[in-house]
N, C-alpha and C positions, 0 to 999 in steps of 0.2 A: 504493500500500500504506500502510496506517495505521501509526502509530508502534508500536502494540501488535503489529501483524503483523510489522514489521521485527524487533522484539525477540524474537518467537517463533522467527523464522528464524535469527537470529544468537545465540540463547541456547545453553545447554549441549547440549540435545538436537539442535538443528540443526547445531551445530558437530561434535558426535560423529558424526552421519550423514555430513556432508561428509568428515570424516577417514576414516571407514570406507570410502568410495569411492575417495579419492585415495591414501591411504597404500600400499595394495598395488601401485599402479602404480609408486611410487617404489622399493619393494622389488624389483619385477620387473626394474628397470633394473640391479640388482646381478647377478642371475643371467644376464641377457642379456650384460652386459659380461664376465662370467666366460667365457662361450662365445666371445666375440669375441677376448679376450686369448689364450685357449687355451694358457696356459703360457708365453707370450712374456715375461712378467714373473714372477720368483719369487713364489710365492703369499703367503708370510708377509710378504715385503717389500712386496707390493702392499697387503696388509691394513694394515701399519703406515703406509704412505704415505697410504692412504685416510683413516685416522683422524687422522693428523697434519694433513691438509688440513682435516678437519672441525673440529678444535680451533682452527686458525688462523682459520677462518670465524667461530667462536664468540667468539674472544678479544676483539674490539672491543666486543662486547655484554656480556661477563661478566668482563672483566679486573678491574675495580674490585670488583664484588661477590665475586669469588673471593678476592681479597686480604682483603677485609673479613670473609669467612667462614672465614679460615684456622684459627681455633680449632675451629670445628665440623668442618672438613675433617679436621683431625687426629684428632678423636674418631671420625669415620666412616671413617677411612682403610682399615681392614681390609675393611669391607663394600664400599667403592668399588673396591678392588683385585679382589675376587671378582666384582663386577658387570662390571668392565672385562674380566676374564679370560674370563668366559662370553660377554658381549655383543659384545665387539670382537675377542677372540682366538680362542677355540674356535668361535665362530659365524662368524668372518670368513674366515680362511685356508682352511678345508676347502672352502668353496664355490668358491674359485679353483682348488683342486686338482680338484674335481668337474667343473668346466667343461671339463677336458681329455678326459673320457671319457664324459660323459652329456649329455643335451640340456637346454635351458632348460625345456622342457615337463615333463620328468621332475623337475627340481629344484622347479618350482612345485607339482607334484602331491604330491611327498613332503613339501615344507614345509607342505602343507595338513594334515599330521598334528599340527602344533603345538598346536591347541586340545585335542586328546585328551591329549597329553603334559602340557599345562598342568593339565588337569583331574586327571590321575593324580597329578602332583606336589603339587597343592594338597590332594588327599585324603590323600596319604602324609605330608606334612610338617605341614599345618595341620588335619588330621583333618576335612576337609570330607567330608560324607556324600554319596556318589555314589548317585544314584537308579537304579532298574532301567532307565528310559528312557535315561539317560546311559550306562549300562553297555552296553546294546545298540548304541547309536550308536558308542561307542568301538570295539567289536569290528568293526562294519561298516567303519569308517574304517581300522582296522588291516589288515583283509583287502584293502581297496582298495589300500593302499600295497604290500602283498605282491604283488598282481596286477601292479602297475606295475614293481616291482623285479625280479620274476621274468619280466617281459615276457609274462605270461599263460601261462607254461609251468610246470606243477607240477614237472616233472623238474628244472628249473633251481633251484627252491626246495629240493627234496629233496637235490640234489647240492651245495647251497651255492655255486652258480656264479652270481655276481652281477657286474654292471658296477661297477668300483671307485668310479666317480663317484657312483653311487646310495648307496653305503655312506658316503662322505664327506658327502653331503647329509644322510643320517640323523644323523650325528654333529653337524652344524651345527644341525639341527632340534632335537635334544635340548638342545644348549647354549642355543639361543634360548629354549626353554621354561623352562629354569632361570632365565635372565636375567629373563624376563617375570614369573615367580612371585616371585622375590626382589625385583624392582623394586617390586612392589605391596605385599608384606607386610613388607619391612624399612622401618620408619619413618625419616623424615629431616626435619630442620629446614631443610634447604637449599631455596631456591626451585627450581622445576622446571628452568629453563634452566641455572642454576648447577650443580645436581646432575648434569644431563646432561653438561655440559662437564667436570666432575670425573671422571665415569665414563669419558668418552672419553680424557682424559689418563691415567687409571689403566690403561685398556686398552692404550694405546701403551707405557706403562712396562713392563707385564707381557709384552707381545709383542715388544718391541724386542730383547731378548737372543736370542730365537729367530730373528729376522730377521738379526741379525749373524752367528749361526752358519750360517744358510742361505747367506748370501752368501760366507762363508769357505769352506764346503764346495764351493760352485760356483765357487771361485777368483775371487770378486769380479767378476762379469760387468758389462760396461758397459751401463747402461740407456739405451735409445733415448729420444729426446725424447717419443715417443708414450707411453712408460711414465708420464711425469709428467702427461701429458694425461689418461690413464686414472685416475690417482690423484686429480687435481683433480675430475674428473667424479664419481667414486665418493664423494669426500669431500662434495660438494655435494648430489647427488641421493639416492642410497641411504644416505648418511651423515647429513648435517645435516637434510635434508627428511624422510626416512623415519623415522629414529629420533626426531627431534623431534616429528613428528606422532604416532608411536606412543606416545611417552611421555605426550603430552597425552591421547590416547585412553584409555590405561590409567588415568590420573589421573581422568578424567571418569567412566568406566564400569567399570573393573576389567579384569583380564587375560583372563578368560573371554569377556566381551563383546567386548573388543578383538580377540580371536582370530578373531571372525567375519569380519574383513577378509580372512582367508585363503580364504574362499569365492570371492572374486574373483581371488585370486592365480593359480590354475591357468588361468583364462580369459585373463587378461592375458598370462601366460607363453606359453600355447599360441598365441594369436593373434599376438603379437609375434615369437615364435620362427618361426612360419610365414611372416610377412610380411617379416621382416628377415634371417632366417638360413636360410630354406628348409627348416626342419625339418618332416618329414612325420609326422603323427600316425598311430598304429597303433590297431587295435581294442582292444588291452589298455588304452590310455589311456581309451577310452570306458567300458569295464567298470570301470576303476579309479574314474573320476569318478562313475559310477552308484552305487558303494559309498561313496566318500569323502564326497561332498556331503550325501546324506541322513544319513550317520553323524555328520558334523559338526553338522548341524542338531539331531539328537537329543542328542548329547553336550554341546552347549552350551545346550540348552533350560533354561529356568528351572524350578524345582520347581513342580509344579502337578498338574493333573488327570491329565496323562500320566505322572506319576512312578510 
């Protein structure tokens, strides 16, 4: 390969494409672990442990830059706390609660609604004009999620009889969408990795009081050694790797384009859930996919002839 060819593969477009394929696999590890843990570790405590491990992984790389940027950190403190609350708090613990009652396949499919939520939030907060094509796509994706949440049974939807885990996943998805939009549209003078570490630390600070209360209510349960293994794995793979790659992808292409990674999320979750957890897909998963995936394509399509 020529030098020019190598530069084209390793340039911003090639890197963005690579991240688009790899990042959802890292995120799928979080939902699969939520199913494996199945409530064995208190969920908020697990989230705090996960992000504490992520921060410790980051610290050797960003310790000095963080200290050097302390004045800018103070100026951005409010925004960092909000980003940490959405991205590491409300987005984190609900998934570990969801894993007790729903499947990794369901979580992956419901999380696929994120690009639609990102589009809606961008339109509502930053006055982004939604095209007719994007509107149709958003409706299709929303119907697809409703099919999955209702297990293909309209009576379940009409009676508001849902699996609690699916609703917790929806809360996490909404929080993730807020995080994604704010991450893009709130300007920052901090370098990418330094900002990520600051958001992680802010997320731990915001969530820690809730974890202490959770442990107090549960009479301070003794955590098994496996709990710390889960925290370490979550901190490294769906923490450091997933969020770091996603942050880079957002910086390269923006939140709407980065949301395209969720096309692959349901495929990874479904395949890994079947292979590792023995989860059996239902026909409502197929119908949901047939609505969500085309809906996502339309809702994240660029303005153009199809608008």
